[in-house]
C-alpha positions as CSV (number, residue, x, y, z in Angstrom):
1,X,22.3,18.3,-34.2
2,X,23.3,19.2,-30.6
3,X,21.4,20.2,-27.5
4,X,22.9,23.6,-27.5
5,X,21.8,26.5,-29.8
6,X,25.2,28.2,-28.8
7,X,27.2,25.1,-30.0
8,X,25.3,25.1,-33.3
9,X,25.7,28.9,-33.9
10,X,29.4,28.6,-33.0
11,X,29.8,25.6,-35.5
12,X,27.9,27.8,-38.3
13,X,30.1,30.7,-37.5
14,X,33.3,28.7,-37.7
15,X,32.4,27.3,-41.2
16,X,31.5,30.9,-42.4
17,X,34.9,32.1,-40.8
18,X,37.0,29.5,-42.6
19,X,35.6,30.2,-46.0
20,X,37.2,32.8,-48.3
21,X,35.2,35.9,-48.2
22,X,35.6,39.7,-48.5
23,X,37.1,41.6,-45.3
24,X,33.8,43.3,-44.7
25,X,31.9,40.0,-44.5
26,X,34.6,38.6,-42.3
27,X,34.3,41.6,-40.1
28,X,30.4,41.1,-39.6
29,X,31.1,37.4,-39.0
30,X,33.7,38.1,-36.3
31,X,31.1,40.4,-34.6
32,X,28.6,37.6,-34.3
33,X,30.9,35.6,-32.2
34,X,29.9,37.9,-29.3
35,X,26.2,37.1,-30.0
36,X,27.1,33.3,-29.8
37,X,29.0,33.9,-26.5
38,X,26.1,35.7,-25.0
39,X,24.0,32.7,-26.0
40,X,26.4,30.3,-24.2
41,X,26.3,32.6,-21.1
42,X,22.3,32.3,-21.3
43,X,22.4,28.6,-21.5
44,X,24.7,28.6,-18.4
45,X,22.3,30.9,-16.6
46,X,19.4,28.7,-17.5
47,X,21.2,25.5,-16.4
48,X,21.9,27.1,-13.1
49,X,18.2,28.2,-12.7
50,X,17.1,24.8,-13.5
51,X,19.6,23.0,-11.0
52,X,18.8,25.6,-8.2
53,X,14.9,25.1,-8.8
54,X,14.9,21.3,-9.3
55,X,17.7,20.1,-6.9
56,X,15.4,19.4,-4.0
57,X,13.2,17.5,-6.2
58,X,14.8,16.4,-9.4
59,X,12.9,15.0,-12.3
60,X,13.3,11.1,-12.3
61,X,13.0,8.4,-14.8
62,X,10.4,5.8,-14.0
63,X,11.0,3.4,-11.3
64,X,14.4,5.1,-10.6
65,X,15.6,5.5,-7.1
66,X,15.4,8.9,-5.8
67,X,19.3,9.3,-4.9
68,X,20.4,7.6,-8.0
69,X,18.2,9.6,-10.2
70,X,19.2,12.9,-8.5
71,X,22.8,12.2,-9.3
72,X,21.8,11.0,-12.8
73,X,19.8,14.2,-13.4
74,X,22.6,16.3,-12.3
75,X,25.4,14.7,-14.4
76,X,23.0,15.1,-17.4
77,X,22.6,18.6,-16.8
78,X,26.4,18.9,-16.5
79,X,27.1,16.9,-19.7
80,X,24.9,19.1,-21.8
81,X,26.7,22.1,-20.8
82,X,30.1,20.4,-21.0
83,X,29.7,19.8,-24.6
84,X,29.1,23.4,-25.3
85,X,31.9,24.7,-23.3
86,X,34.3,22.2,-24.8
87,X,33.5,23.6,-28.3
88,X,34.0,27.2,-27.2
89,X,37.4,26.1,-25.6
90,X,38.4,24.8,-29.0
91,X,37.6,27.8,-31.0
92,X,40.6,30.0,-31.4
93,X,38.7,33.2,-32.5
94,X,36.9,33.8,-29.3
95,X,39.7,32.8,-26.6
96,X,40.6,36.5,-25.9
97,X,37.1,37.6,-25.2
98,X,36.3,38.9,-21.8
99,X,32.9,37.8,-22.0
100,X,33.8,34.3,-22.8
101,X,36.2,34.2,-19.7
102,X,33.1,35.4,-17.6
103,X,31.0,32.6,-19.2
104,X,33.8,30.0,-18.3
105,X,33.9,31.3,-14.7
106,X,30.2,31.1,-14.2
107,X,30.4,27.6,-15.7
108,X,33.1,26.5,-13.2
109,X,31.1,27.9,-10.4
110,X,28.1,26.0,-11.4
111,X,29.9,22.7,-11.9
112,X,31.6,23.1,-8.5
113,X,28.1,23.4,-6.9
114,X,26.8,20.4,-9.0
115,X,29.7,18.4,-7.8
116,X,29.1,19.3,-4.0
117,X,25.3,18.3,-4.6
118,X,26.2,15.1,-6.1
119,X,28.6,14.4,-3.3
120,X,25.9,15.2,-0.6
121,X,23.4,12.9,-2.2
122,X,25.9,10.1,-2.3
123,X,27.0,10.5,1.1
124,X,23.4,10.6,2.4
125,X,22.7,7.6,0.4
126,X,25.7,5.8,1.6
127,X,24.9,6.6,5.4
128,X,21.2,5.3,4.9
129,X,22.4,2.0,3.3
130,X,25.2,1.4,5.7
131,X,22.8,1.3,8.6
132,X,20.4,-1.0,6.7
133,X,23.3,-3.2,5.7
134,X,24.6,-3.3,9.2
135,X,21.2,-4.3,10.7
136,X,20.7,-6.9,7.9
137,X,24.2,-8.5,8.5
138,X,23.6,-8.7,12.1
139,X,20.4,-10.7,11.8
140,X,20.4,-14.2,11.5
141,X,19.8,-15.5,7.7
142,X,19.3,-19.1,8.6
143,X,17.5,-20.0,11.8
144,X,17.8,-23.8,13.2
145,X,14.4,-25.2,14.4
146,X,14.7,-28.3,16.2
147,X,12.1,-30.9,15.1
148,X,10.0,-32.1,17.9
149,X,9.2,-35.8,18.0
150,X,5.7,-36.8,17.2
151,X,4.7,-37.5,20.8
152,X,5.4,-34.0,21.9
153,X,3.6,-32.6,18.8
154,X,0.6,-34.6,19.6
155,X,0.6,-33.5,23.2
156,X,0.9,-29.8,22.1
157,X,-2.0,-30.3,19.6
158,X,-4.1,-31.9,22.4
159,X,-3.4,-28.9,25.0
160,X,-4.3,-26.4,22.2
161,X,-7.7,-28.1,21.8
162,X,-8.5,-27.5,25.4
């Protein structure tokens, strides 16, 4: 079972389309491909709404860093859509559909926005960590402390008591 109802419906229609049936039934099945494409278009719209609504504060897994979690969430959203789109690209029965071309166009636009978002999150993280690393690398990791002889230490202790 997949994450996409459009993908499941397409698989079912392809199974029915490949069976030997009467012409009237095949015509009805062919008309249902349009309904399935509309379902794909709705899934793309839903993914876009989710992306735009949650990109500023993406849902994170427990103990996941914010920047890595944002990229992980965005890629998960992309992967879910990609599986459905790939299945539709494989289907020969719907390739000439204007609605499918519109769905692919909207998918490409959304994927470009997602890519820009991921790149921005990574660049911001990279800048923050670069500064932190530069400061850490410039500080001394090992500090040499000269051991004072016992006479100096006892004098120091005596002066501290007074």
